[in-house]
PDB file of N, CA, C, O and CB in Angstrom:
ATOM      1  N   MET A   1      99.548-111.041  75.971  1.00  0.00           N
ATOM      2  CA  MET A   1     100.528-111.707  76.813  1.00  0.00           C
ATOM      3  C   MET A   1     100.007-111.844  78.248  1.00  0.00           C
ATOM      4  O   MET A   1     100.135-112.900  78.866  1.00  0.00           O
ATOM      5  CB  MET A   1     101.856-110.935  76.796  1.00  0.00           C
ATOM      6  N   ILE A   2      99.430-110.780  78.757  1.00  0.00           N
ATOM      7  CA  ILE A   2      98.890-110.811  80.127  1.00  0.00           C
ATOM      8  C   ILE A   2      97.751-111.826  80.223  1.00  0.00           C
ATOM      9  O   ILE A   2      97.629-112.531  81.224  1.00  0.00           O
ATOM     10  CB  ILE A   2      98.392-109.400  80.554  1.00  0.00           C
ATOM     11  N   LYS A   3      96.920-111.899  79.186  1.00  0.00           N
ATOM     12  CA  LYS A   3      95.798-112.843  79.214  1.00  0.00           C
ATOM     13  C   LYS A   3      96.289-114.285  79.287  1.00  0.00           C
ATOM     14  O   LYS A   3      95.719-115.105  80.007  1.00  0.00           O
ATOM     15  CB  LYS A   3      94.912-112.655  77.978  1.00  0.00           C
ATOM     16  N   GLU A   4      97.346-114.589  78.540  1.00  0.00           N
ATOM     17  CA  GLU A   4      97.887-115.948  78.564  1.00  0.00           C
ATOM     18  C   GLU A   4      98.461-116.294  79.934  1.00  0.00           C
ATOM     19  O   GLU A   4      98.293-117.415  80.415  1.00  0.00           O
ATOM     20  CB  GLU A   4      98.963-116.108  77.491  1.00  0.00           C
ATOM     21  N   VAL A   5      99.137-115.338  80.560  1.00  0.00           N
ATOM     22  CA  VAL A   5      99.706-115.570  81.888  1.00  0.00           C
ATOM     23  C   VAL A   5      98.591-115.785  82.909  1.00  0.00           C
ATOM     24  O   VAL A   5      98.673-116.690  83.740  1.00  0.00           O
ATOM     25  CB  VAL A   5     100.602-114.384  82.314  1.00  0.00           C
ATOM     26  N   LEU A   6      97.554-114.959  82.846  1.00  0.00           N
ATOM     27  CA  LEU A   6      96.426-115.114  83.771  1.00  0.00           C
ATOM     28  C   LEU A   6      95.711-116.448  83.548  1.00  0.00           C
ATOM     29  O   LEU A   6      95.291-117.101  84.503  1.00  0.00           O
ATOM     30  CB  LEU A   6      95.433-113.949  83.605  1.00  0.00           C
ATOM     31  N   LEU A   7      95.578-116.843  82.293  1.00  0.00           N
ATOM     32  CA  LEU A   7      94.946-118.124  82.003  1.00  0.00           C
ATOM     33  C   LEU A   7      95.766-119.276  82.588  1.00  0.00           C
ATOM     34  O   LEU A   7      95.208-120.209  83.166  1.00  0.00           O
ATOM     35  CB  LEU A   7      94.776-118.305  80.486  1.00  0.00           C
ATOM     36  N   CYS A   8      97.075-119.208  82.436  1.00  0.00           N
ATOM     37  CA  CYS A   8      97.945-120.249  83.002  1.00  0.00           C
ATOM     38  C   CYS A   8      97.866-120.272  84.523  1.00  0.00           C
ATOM     39  O   CYS A   8      97.866-121.343  85.129  1.00  0.00           O
ATOM     40  CB  CYS A   8      99.398-120.031  82.561  1.00  0.00           C
ATOM     41  N   LEU A   9      97.798-119.098  85.140  1.00  0.00           N
ATOM     42  CA  LEU A   9      97.693-119.042  86.599  1.00  0.00           C
ATOM     43  C   LEU A   9      96.365-119.611  87.083  1.00  0.00           C
ATOM     44  O   LEU A   9      96.303-120.244  88.137  1.00  0.00           O
ATOM     45  CB  LEU A   9      97.852-117.602  87.087  1.00  0.00           C
ATOM     46  N   CYS A  10      95.308-119.387  86.316  1.00  0.00           N
ATOM     47  CA  CYS A  10      94.000-119.914  86.707  1.00  0.00           C
ATOM     48  C   CYS A  10      93.921-121.428  86.515  1.00  0.00           C
ATOM     49  O   CYS A  10      93.240-122.115  87.276  1.00  0.00           O
ATOM     50  CB  CYS A  10      92.896-119.231  85.905  1.00  0.00           C
ATOM     51  N   LEU A  11      94.609-121.946  85.505  1.00  0.00           N
ATOM     52  CA  LEU A  11      94.551-123.377  85.228  1.00  0.00           C
ATOM     53  C   LEU A  11      95.611-124.185  85.966  1.00  0.00           C
ATOM     54  O   LEU A  11      95.554-125.414  85.967  1.00  0.00           O
ATOM     55  CB  LEU A  11      94.691-123.608  83.760  1.00  0.00           C
ATOM     56  N   ALA A  12      96.568-123.524  86.588  1.00  0.00           N
ATOM     57  CA  ALA A  12      97.643-124.229  87.290  1.00  0.00           C
ATOM     58  C   ALA A  12      97.123-125.165  88.386  1.00  0.00           C
ATOM     59  O   ALA A  12      97.614-126.289  88.491  1.00  0.00           O
ATOM     60  CB  ALA A  12      98.603-123.224  87.897  1.00  0.00           C
ATOM     61  N   PRO A  13      96.148-124.750  89.208  1.00  0.00           N
ATOM     62  CA  PRO A  13      95.655-125.688  90.232  1.00  0.00           C
ATOM     63  C   PRO A  13      95.023-126.945  89.635  1.00  0.00           C
ATOM     64  O   PRO A  13      95.090-128.016  90.238  1.00  0.00           O
ATOM     65  CB  PRO A  13      94.640-124.992  91.120  1.00  0.00           C
ATOM     66  N   VAL A  14      94.416-126.823  88.467  1.00  0.00           N
ATOM     67  CA  VAL A  14      93.814-127.991  87.823  1.00  0.00           C
ATOM     68  C   VAL A  14      94.898-128.938  87.340  1.00  0.00           C
ATOM     69  O   VAL A  14      94.766-130.155  87.474  1.00  0.00           O
ATOM     70  CB  VAL A  14      92.911-127.566  86.649  1.00  0.00           C
ATOM     71  N   TRP A  15      95.958-128.397  86.785  1.00  0.00           N
ATOM     72  CA  TRP A  15      97.046-129.230  86.271  1.00  0.00           C
ATOM     73  C   TRP A  15      97.810-129.903  87.395  1.00  0.00           C
ATOM     74  O   TRP A  15      98.285-131.027  87.234  1.00  0.00           O
ATOM     75  CB  TRP A  15      97.998-128.398  85.426  1.00  0.00           C
ATOM     76  N   THR A  16      97.933-129.237  88.521  1.00  0.00           N
ATOM     77  CA  THR A  16      98.747-129.770  89.612  1.00  0.00           C
ATOM     78  C   THR A  16      97.924-130.447  90.697  1.00  0.00           C
ATOM     79  O   THR A  16      98.481-130.870  91.710  1.00  0.00           O
ATOM     80  CB  THR A  16      99.560-128.667  90.222  1.00  0.00           C
ATOM     81  N   ALA A  17      96.612-130.561  90.512  1.00  0.00           N
ATOM     82  CA  ALA A  17      95.756-131.184  91.527  1.00  0.00           C
ATOM     83  C   ALA A  17      96.125-132.658  91.683  1.00  0.00           C
ATOM     84  O   ALA A  17      96.376-133.343  90.692  1.00  0.00           O
ATOM     85  CB  ALA A  17      94.256-131.038  91.151  1.00  0.00           C
ATOM     86  N   PRO A  18      96.157-133.144  92.919  1.00  0.00           N
ATOM     87  CA  PRO A  18      96.496-134.557  93.119  1.00  0.00           C
ATOM     88  C   PRO A  18      95.390-135.460  92.586  1.00  0.00           C
ATOM     89  O   PRO A  18      94.207-135.135  92.689  1.00  0.00           O
ATOM     90  CB  PRO A  18      96.742-134.849  94.609  1.00  0.00           C
ATOM     91  N   VAL A  19      95.772-136.559  92.035  1.00  0.00           N
ATOM     92  CA  VAL A  19      94.821-137.533  91.524  1.00  0.00           C
ATOM     93  C   VAL A  19      94.623-138.596  92.596  1.00  0.00           C
ATOM     94  O   VAL A  19      95.583-139.199  93.076  1.00  0.00           O
ATOM     95  CB  VAL A  19      95.314-138.166  90.178  1.00  0.00           C
ATOM     96  N   GLN A  20      93.379-138.813  92.961  1.00  0.00           N
ATOM     97  CA  GLN A  20      93.078-139.802  93.993  1.00  0.00           C
ATOM     98  C   GLN A  20      92.954-141.167  93.328  1.00  0.00           C
ATOM     99  O   GLN A  20      91.998-141.430  92.599  1.00  0.00           O
ATOM    100  CB  GLN A  20      91.772-139.434  94.770  1.00  0.00           C
ATOM    101  N   THR A  21      93.922-142.024  93.587  1.00  0.00           N
ATOM    102  CA  THR A  21      93.905-143.349  92.981  1.00  0.00           C
ATOM    103  C   THR A  21      93.227-144.373  93.880  1.00  0.00           C
ATOM    104  O   THR A  21      92.626-145.324  93.378  1.00  0.00           O
ATOM    105  CB  THR A  21      95.318-143.795  92.665  1.00  0.00           C
ATOM    106  N   ASP A  22      93.308-144.204  95.183  1.00  0.00           N
ATOM    107  CA  ASP A  22      92.701-145.137  96.120  1.00  0.00           C
ATOM    108  C   ASP A  22      91.380-144.551  96.582  1.00  0.00           C
ATOM    109  O   ASP A  22      91.351-143.501  97.223  1.00  0.00           O
ATOM    110  CB  ASP A  22      93.641-145.425  97.329  1.00  0.00           C
ATOM    111  N   SER A  23      90.284-145.230  96.257  1.00  0.00           N
ATOM    112  CA  SER A  23      88.980-144.685  96.612  1.00  0.00           C
ATOM    113  C   SER A  23      88.656-144.871  98.084  1.00  0.00           C
ATOM    114  O   SER A  23      87.722-144.244  98.584  1.00  0.00           O
ATOM    115  CB  SER A  23      87.908-145.326  95.774  1.00  0.00           C
ATOM    116  N   GLY A  24      89.380-145.693  98.777  1.00  0.00           N
ATOM    117  CA  GLY A  24      89.142-145.896 100.196  1.00  0.00           C
ATOM    118  C   GLY A  24      88.048-146.912 100.432  1.00  0.00           C
ATOM    119  O   GLY A  24      87.341-147.302  99.502  1.00  0.00           O
ATOM    120  N   PRO A  25      87.906-147.341 101.672  1.00  0.00           N
ATOM    121  CA  PRO A  25      86.897-148.347 101.998  1.00  0.00           C
ATOM    122  C   PRO A  25      85.489-147.757 101.964  1.00  0.00           C
ATOM    123  O   PRO A  25      85.289-146.586 102.287  1.00  0.00           O
ATOM    124  CB  PRO A  25      87.177-148.950 103.375  1.00  0.00           C
ATOM    125  N   VAL A  26      84.531-148.570 101.574  1.00  0.00           N
ATOM    126  CA  VAL A  26      83.126-148.152 101.551  1.00  0.00           C
ATOM    127  C   VAL A  26      82.339-149.117 102.423  1.00  0.00           C
ATOM    128  O   VAL A  26      82.443-150.335 102.279  1.00  0.00           O
ATOM    129  CB  VAL A  26      82.553-148.118 100.085  1.00  0.00           C
ATOM    130  N   VAL A  27      81.552-148.552 103.330  1.00  0.00           N
ATOM    131  CA  VAL A  27      80.700-149.353 104.207  1.00  0.00           C
ATOM    132  C   VAL A  27      79.255-149.073 103.824  1.00  0.00           C
ATOM    133  O   VAL A  27      78.830-147.918 103.793  1.00  0.00           O
ATOM    134  CB  VAL A  27      80.962-149.030 105.726  1.00  0.00           C
ATOM    135  N   VAL A  28      78.502-150.121 103.533  1.00  0.00           N
ATOM    136  CA  VAL A  28      77.096-149.978 103.158  1.00  0.00           C
ATOM    137  C   VAL A  28      76.249-150.183 104.407  1.00  0.00           C
ATOM    138  O   VAL A  28      76.319-151.223 105.061  1.00  0.00           O
ATOM    139  CB  VAL A  28      76.696-150.994 102.032  1.00  0.00           C
ATOM    140  N   LEU A  29      75.443-149.164 104.727  1.00  0.00           N
ATOM    141  CA  LEU A  29      74.587-149.194 105.912  1.00  0.00           C
ATOM    142  C   LEU A  29      73.121-149.211 105.497  1.00  0.00           C
ATOM    143  O   LEU A  29      72.808-149.154 104.307  1.00  0.00           O
ATOM    144  CB  LEU A  29      74.873-147.981 106.827  1.00  0.00           C
ATOM    145  N   LYS A  30      72.240-149.289 106.460  1.00  0.00           N
ATOM    146  CA  LYS A  30      70.809-149.327 106.197  1.00  0.00           C
ATOM    147  C   LYS A  30      70.324-148.052 105.498  1.00  0.00           C
ATOM    148  O   LYS A  30      69.443-148.120 104.640  1.00  0.00           O
ATOM    149  CB  LYS A  30      70.049-149.529 107.499  1.00  0.00           C
ATOM    150  N   HIS A  31      70.883-146.899 105.852  1.00  0.00           N
ATOM    151  CA  HIS A  31      70.419-145.622 105.312  1.00  0.00           C
ATOM    152  C   HIS A  31      71.331-145.063 104.228  1.00  0.00           C
ATOM    153  O   HIS A  31      71.156-143.913 103.826  1.00  0.00           O
ATOM    154  CB  HIS A  31      70.293-144.618 106.422  1.00  0.00           C
ATOM    155  N   GLY A  32      72.282-145.825 103.750  1.00  0.00           N
ATOM    156  CA  GLY A  32      73.185-145.362 102.701  1.00  0.00           C
ATOM    157  C   GLY A  32      74.580-145.907 102.909  1.00  0.00           C
ATOM    158  O   GLY A  32      74.814-146.758 103.767  1.00  0.00           O
ATOM    159  N   SER A  33      75.506-145.400 102.105  1.00  0.00           N
ATOM    160  CA  SER A  33      76.886-145.864 102.216  1.00  0.00           C
ATOM    161  C   SER A  33      77.788-144.723 102.674  1.00  0.00           C
ATOM    162  O   SER A  33      77.482-143.548 102.470  1.00  0.00           O
ATOM    163  CB  SER A  33      77.381-146.435 100.870  1.00  0.00           C
ATOM    164  N   VAL A  34      78.897-145.091 103.294  1.00  0.00           N
ATOM    165  CA  VAL A  34      79.858-144.124 103.821  1.00  0.00           C
ATOM    166  C   VAL A  34      81.230-144.488 103.268  1.00  0.00           C
ATOM    167  O   VAL A  34      81.658-145.639 103.356  1.00  0.00           O
ATOM    168  CB  VAL A  34      79.862-144.109 105.397  1.00  0.00           C
ATOM    169  N   ARG A  35      81.915-143.501 102.699  1.00  0.00           N
ATOM    170  CA  ARG A  35      83.258-143.722 102.175  1.00  0.00           C
ATOM    171  C   ARG A  35      84.269-143.238 103.193  1.00  0.00           C
ATOM    172  O   ARG A  35      84.167-142.124 103.705  1.00  0.00           O
ATOM    173  CB  ARG A  35      83.457-143.004 100.818  1.00  0.00           C
ATOM    174  N   GLY A  36      85.228-144.067 103.477  1.00  0.00           N
ATOM    175  CA  GLY A  36      86.288-143.729 104.416  1.00  0.00           C
ATOM    176  C   GLY A  36      87.596-143.497 103.697  1.00  0.00           C
ATOM    177  O   GLY A  36      87.644-143.385 102.472  1.00  0.00           O
ATOM    178  N   GLN A  37      88.637-143.428 104.467  1.00  0.00           N
ATOM    179  CA  GLN A  37      89.975-143.285 103.896  1.00  0.00           C
ATOM    180  C   GLN A  37      90.966-144.012 104.786  1.00  0.00           C
ATOM    181  O   GLN A  37      90.724-144.217 105.975  1.00  0.00           O
ATOM    182  CB  GLN A  37      90.368-141.787 103.739  1.00  0.00           C
ATOM    183  N   TYR A  38      92.073-144.394 104.195  1.00  0.00           N
ATOM    184  CA  TYR A  38      93.125-145.063 104.948  1.00  0.00           C
ATOM    185  C   TYR A  38      94.056-144.017 105.537  1.00  0.00           C
ATOM    186  O   TYR A  38      94.369-143.023 104.883  1.00  0.00           O
ATOM    187  CB  TYR A  38      93.908-146.056 104.052  1.00  0.00           C
ATOM    188  N   MET A  39      94.499-144.234 106.765  1.00  0.00           N
ATOM    189  CA  MET A  39      95.365-143.287 107.447  1.00  0.00           C
ATOM    190  C   MET A  39      96.471-144.056 108.150  1.00  0.00           C
ATOM    191  O   MET A  39      96.220-145.063 108.813  1.00  0.00           O
ATOM    192  CB  MET A  39      94.565-142.418 108.454  1.00  0.00           C
ATOM    193  N   LYS A  40      97.691-143.574 108.000  1.00  0.00           N
ATOM    194  CA  LYS A  40      98.830-144.198 108.672  1.00  0.00           C
ATOM    195  C   LYS A  40      98.940-143.615 110.073  1.00  0.00           C
ATOM    196  O   LYS A  40      98.884-142.398 110.246  1.00  0.00           O
ATOM    197  CB  LYS A  40     100.156-143.981 107.870  1.00  0.00           C
ATOM    198  N   VAL A  41      99.094-144.473 111.069  1.00  0.00           N
ATOM    199  CA  VAL A  41      99.212-144.051 112.459  1.00  0.00           C
ATOM    200  C   VAL A  41     100.611-143.490 112.684  1.00  0.00           C
ATOM    201  O   VAL A  41     101.608-144.109 112.312  1.00  0.00           O
ATOM    202  CB  VAL A  41      98.920-145.232 113.434  1.00  0.00           C
ATOM    203  N   LYS A  42     100.672-142.310 113.297  1.00  0.00           N
ATOM    204  CA  LYS A  42     101.971-141.691 113.566  1.00  0.00           C
ATOM    205  C   LYS A  42     102.789-142.559 114.512  1.00  0.00           C
ATOM    206  O   LYS A  42     102.270-143.100 115.489  1.00  0.00           O
ATOM    207  CB  LYS A  42     101.788-140.282 114.158  1.00  0.00           C
ATOM    208  N   GLY A  43     104.056-142.679 114.211  1.00  0.00           N
ATOM    209  CA  GLY A  43     104.957-143.429 115.073  1.00  0.00           C
ATOM    210  C   GLY A  43     104.938-144.931 114.865  1.00  0.00           C
ATOM    211  O   GLY A  43     105.623-145.664 115.578  1.00  0.00           O
ATOM    212  N   SER A  44     104.153-145.402 113.885  1.00  0.00           N
ATOM    213  CA  SER A  44     104.138-146.835 113.600  1.00  0.00           C
ATOM    214  C   SER A  44     103.873-147.027 112.113  1.00  0.00           C
ATOM    215  O   SER A  44     103.633-146.070 111.377  1.00  0.00           O
ATOM    216  CB  SER A  44     103.063-147.575 114.462  1.00  0.00           C
ATOM    217  N   GLU A  45     103.921-148.258 111.699  1.00  0.00           N
ATOM    218  CA  GLU A  45     103.643-148.596 110.303  1.00  0.00           C
ATOM    219  C   GLU A  45     102.197-149.051 110.109  1.00  0.00           C
ATOM    220  O   GLU A  45     101.819-149.465 109.013  1.00  0.00           O
ATOM    221  CB  GLU A  45     104.599-149.686 109.826  1.00  0.00           C
ATOM    222  N   LYS A  46     101.390-148.975 111.168  1.00  0.00           N
ATOM    223  CA  LYS A  46     100.015-149.456 111.116  1.00  0.00           C
ATOM    224  C   LYS A  46      99.142-148.515 110.282  1.00  0.00           C
ATOM    225  O   LYS A  46      99.259-147.294 110.382  1.00  0.00           O
ATOM    226  CB  LYS A  46      99.444-149.597 112.536  1.00  0.00           C
ATOM    227  N   VAL A  47      98.274-149.093 109.466  1.00  0.00           N
ATOM    228  CA  VAL A  47      97.323-148.332 108.660  1.00  0.00           C
ATOM    229  C   VAL A  47      95.923-148.678 109.150  1.00  0.00           C
ATOM    230  O   VAL A  47      95.587-149.853 109.303  1.00  0.00           O
ATOM    231  CB  VAL A  47      97.486-148.642 107.124  1.00  0.00           C
ATOM    232  N   VAL A  48      95.104-147.654 109.398  1.00  0.00           N
ATOM    233  CA  VAL A  48      93.741-147.851 109.879  1.00  0.00           C
ATOM    234  C   VAL A  48      92.766-147.174 108.927  1.00  0.00           C
ATOM    235  O   VAL A  48      93.149-146.325 108.121  1.00  0.00           O
ATOM    236  CB  VAL A  48      93.574-147.300 111.317  1.00  0.00           C
ATOM    237  N   GLU A  49      91.507-147.560 109.032  1.00  0.00           N
ATOM    238  CA  GLU A  49      90.454-146.912 108.263  1.00  0.00           C
ATOM    239  C   GLU A  49      89.817-145.843 109.131  1.00  0.00           C
ATOM    240  O   GLU A  49      89.579-146.063 110.319  1.00  0.00           O
ATOM    241  CB  GLU A  49      89.394-147.941 107.771  1.00  0.00           C
ATOM    242  N   GLN A  50      89.535-144.666 108.533  1.00  0.00           N
ATOM    243  CA  GLN A  50      88.835-143.628 109.292  1.00  0.00           C
ATOM    244  C   GLN A  50      87.634-143.146 108.490  1.00  0.00           C
ATOM    245  O   GLN A  50      87.688-143.026 107.266  1.00  0.00           O
ATOM    246  CB  GLN A  50      89.784-142.442 109.627  1.00  0.00           C
ATOM    247  N   TYR A  51      86.555-142.874 109.204  1.00  0.00           N
ATOM    248  CA  TYR A  51      85.311-142.395 108.619  1.00  0.00           C
ATOM    249  C   TYR A  51      84.952-141.107 109.344  1.00  0.00           C
ATOM    250  O   TYR A  51      84.679-141.126 110.544  1.00  0.00           O
ATOM    251  CB  TYR A  51      84.157-143.467 108.729  1.00  0.00           C
ATOM    252  N   LEU A  52      84.950-139.996 108.631  1.00  0.00           N
ATOM    253  CA  LEU A  52      84.728-138.692 109.247  1.00  0.00           C
ATOM    254  C   LEU A  52      83.398-138.103 108.792  1.00  0.00           C
ATOM    255  O   LEU A  52      82.925-138.394 107.694  1.00  0.00           O
ATOM    256  CB  LEU A  52      85.876-137.733 108.908  1.00  0.00           C
ATOM    257  N   GLY A  53      82.805-137.279 109.638  1.00  0.00           N
ATOM    258  CA  GLY A  53      81.596-136.540 109.280  1.00  0.00           C
ATOM    259  C   GLY A  53      80.339-137.377 109.210  1.00  0.00           C
ATOM    260  O   GLY A  53      79.443-137.071 108.423  1.00  0.00           O
ATOM    261  N   ILE A  54      80.247-138.415 110.002  1.00  0.00           N
ATOM    262  CA  ILE A  54      79.051-139.249 109.995  1.00  0.00           C
ATOM    263  C   ILE A  54      78.054-138.680 111.001  1.00  0.00           C
ATOM    264  O   ILE A  54      78.321-138.692 112.202  1.00  0.00           O
ATOM    265  CB  ILE A  54      79.397-140.735 110.327  1.00  0.00           C
ATOM    266  N   PRO A  55      76.906-138.181 110.530  1.00  0.00           N
ATOM    267  CA  PRO A  55      75.920-137.662 111.473  1.00  0.00           C
ATOM    268  C   PRO A  55      75.217-138.818 112.191  1.00  0.00           C
ATOM    269  O   PRO A  55      74.787-139.780 111.554  1.00  0.00           O
ATOM    270  CB  PRO A  55      74.887-136.768 110.744  1.00  0.00           C
ATOM    271  N   PHE A  56      75.104-138.722 113.499  1.00  0.00           N
ATOM    272  CA  PHE A  56      74.445-139.793 114.250  1.00  0.00           C
ATOM    273  C   PHE A  56      73.303-139.266 115.108  1.00  0.00           C
ATOM    274  O   PHE A  56      72.480-140.055 115.572  1.00  0.00           O
ATOM    275  CB  PHE A  56      75.455-140.515 115.127  1.00  0.00           C
ATOM    276  N   ALA A  57      73.229-137.966 115.331  1.00  0.00           N
ATOM    277  CA  ALA A  57      72.150-137.387 116.127  1.00  0.00           C
ATOM    278  C   ALA A  57      72.017-135.908 115.781  1.00  0.00           C
ATOM    279  O   ALA A  57      72.935-135.296 115.234  1.00  0.00           O
ATOM    280  CB  ALA A  57      72.412-137.578 117.651  1.00  0.00           C
ATOM    281  N   GLN A  58      70.861-135.354 116.110  1.00  0.00           N
ATOM    282  CA  GLN A  58      70.667-133.922 115.900  1.00  0.00           C
ATOM    283  C   GLN A  58      71.545-133.154 116.875  1.00  0.00           C
ATOM    284  O   GLN A  58      71.795-133.628 117.983  1.00  0.00           O
ATOM    285  CB  GLN A  58      69.175-133.526 116.072  1.00  0.00           C
ATOM    286  N   PRO A  59      72.021-131.962 116.476  1.00  0.00           N
ATOM    287  CA  PRO A  59      72.879-131.199 117.383  1.00  0.00           C
ATOM    288  C   PRO A  59      72.142-130.809 118.665  1.00  0.00           C
ATOM    289  O   PRO A  59      70.960-130.468 118.609  1.00  0.00           O
ATOM    290  CB  PRO A  59      73.401-129.946 116.683  1.00  0.00           C
ATOM    291  N   PRO A  60      72.810-130.850 119.814  1.00  0.00           N
ATOM    292  CA  PRO A  60      72.159-130.536 121.090  1.00  0.00           C
ATOM    293  C   PRO A  60      72.054-129.032 121.333  1.00  0.00           C
ATOM    294  O   PRO A  60      72.771-128.477 122.165  1.00  0.00           O
ATOM    295  CB  PRO A  60      72.919-131.185 122.235  1.00  0.00           C
ATOM    296  N   VAL A  61      71.160-128.385 120.603  1.00  0.00           N
ATOM    297  CA  VAL A  61      70.953-126.942 120.776  1.00  0.00           C
ATOM    298  C   VAL A  61      69.495-126.690 121.140  1.00  0.00           C
ATOM    299  O   VAL A  61      68.617-127.499 120.840  1.00  0.00           O
ATOM    300  CB  VAL A  61      71.344-126.155 119.482  1.00  0.00           C
ATOM    301  N   GLY A  62      69.256-125.572 121.780  1.00  0.00           N
ATOM    302  CA  GLY A  62      67.903-125.198 122.171  1.00  0.00           C
ATOM    303  C   GLY A  62      67.291-126.206 123.130  1.00  0.00           C
ATOM    304  O   GLY A  62      67.913-126.565 124.129  1.00  0.00           O
ATOM    305  N   PRO A  63      66.057-126.674 122.833  1.00  0.00           N
ATOM    306  CA  PRO A  63      65.397-127.610 123.750  1.00  0.00           C
ATOM    307  C   PRO A  63      66.058-128.993 123.794  1.00  0.00           C
ATOM    308  O   PRO A  63      65.780-129.779 124.699  1.00  0.00           O
ATOM    309  CB  PRO A  63      63.949-127.764 123.355  1.00  0.00           C
ATOM    310  N   LEU A  64      66.920-129.293 122.835  1.00  0.00           N
ATOM    311  CA  LEU A  64      67.604-130.588 122.841  1.00  0.00           C
ATOM    312  C   LEU A  64      68.810-130.604 123.774  1.00  0.00           C
ATOM    313  O   LEU A  64      69.413-131.655 123.991  1.00  0.00           O
ATOM    314  CB  LEU A  64      68.044-130.947 121.436  1.00  0.00           C
ATOM    315  N   ARG A  65      69.159-129.457 124.322  1.00  0.00           N
ATOM    316  CA  ARG A  65      70.312-129.372 125.215  1.00  0.00           C
ATOM    317  C   ARG A  65      70.048-130.225 126.453  1.00  0.00           C
ATOM    318  O   ARG A  65      68.987-130.107 127.066  1.00  0.00           O
ATOM    319  CB  ARG A  65      70.604-127.893 125.613  1.00  0.00           C
ATOM    320  N   LEU A  66      70.983-131.067 126.823  1.00  0.00           N
ATOM    321  CA  LEU A  66      70.914-131.957 127.985  1.00  0.00           C
ATOM    322  C   LEU A  66      69.785-132.981 127.892  1.00  0.00           C
ATOM    323  O   LEU A  66      69.381-133.541 128.911  1.00  0.00           O
ATOM    324  CB  LEU A  66      70.745-131.141 129.239  1.00  0.00           C
ATOM    325  N   ALA A  67      69.270-133.234 126.689  1.00  0.00           N
ATOM    326  CA  ALA A  67      68.247-134.261 126.489  1.00  0.00           C
ATOM    327  C   ALA A  67      68.897-135.474 125.822  1.00  0.00           C
ATOM    328  O   ALA A  67      70.034-135.407 125.356  1.00  0.00           O
ATOM    329  CB  ALA A  67      67.058-133.716 125.623  1.00  0.00           C
ATOM    330  N   ALA A  68      68.172-136.558 125.786  1.00  0.00           N
ATOM    331  CA  ALA A  68      68.674-137.753 125.097  1.00  0.00           C
ATOM    332  C   ALA A  68      68.811-137.454 123.603  1.00  0.00           C
ATOM    333  O   ALA A  68      68.020-136.678 123.066  1.00  0.00           O
ATOM    334  CB  ALA A  68      67.726-138.975 125.329  1.00  0.00           C
ATOM    335  N   PRO A  69      69.783-138.040 122.927  1.00  0.00           N
ATOM    336  CA  PRO A  69      69.981-137.760 121.508  1.00  0.00           C
ATOM    337  C   PRO A  69      68.812-138.226 120.648  1.00  0.00           C
ATOM    338  O   PRO A  69      68.226-139.281 120.891  1.00  0.00           O
ATOM    339  CB  PRO A  69      71.251-138.414 121.031  1.00  0.00           C
ATOM    340  N   ASN A  70      68.484-137.423 119.639  1.00  0.00           N
ATOM    341  CA  ASN A  70      67.472-137.777 118.652  1.00  0.00           C
ATOM    342  C   ASN A  70      68.188-138.245 117.389  1.00  0.00           C
ATOM    343  O   ASN A  70      69.092-137.557 116.914  1.00  0.00           O
ATOM    344  CB  ASN A  70      66.518-136.569 118.351  1.00  0.00           C
ATOM    345  N   PRO A  71      67.809-139.396 116.834  1.00  0.00           N
ATOM    346  CA  PRO A  71      68.482-139.858 115.621  1.00  0.00           C
ATOM    347  C   PRO A  71      68.259-138.896 114.461  1.00  0.00           C
ATOM    348  O   PRO A  71      67.292-138.134 114.437  1.00  0.00           O
ATOM    349  CB  PRO A  71      67.994-141.254 115.242  1.00  0.00           C
ATOM    350  N   VAL A  72      69.172-138.951 113.507  1.00  0.00           N
ATOM    351  CA  VAL A  72      69.066-138.083 112.324  1.00  0.00           C
ATOM    352  C   VAL A  72      68.064-138.658 111.383  1.00  0.00           C
ATOM    353  O   VAL A  72      67.817-138.088 110.320  1.00  0.00           O
ATOM    354  CB  VAL A  72      70.420-137.911 111.619  1.00  0.00           C
TER     355      VAL A  72
END
């Protein structure tokens, strides 16, 4: 009985996981493609596209601090 309850508790997140039906916009760039998502603007009915986590330069640490950005 305990094993069945534990099994159900472990599988519950899989059963209740949201299904993503909208894949979002995809932008094809020179170095690959980037998938975005649609986001509703608070306080209005406007929907915009957002693209998060796009690397554009190396992090400014060590000798790169206060230097011009180096492309990734």
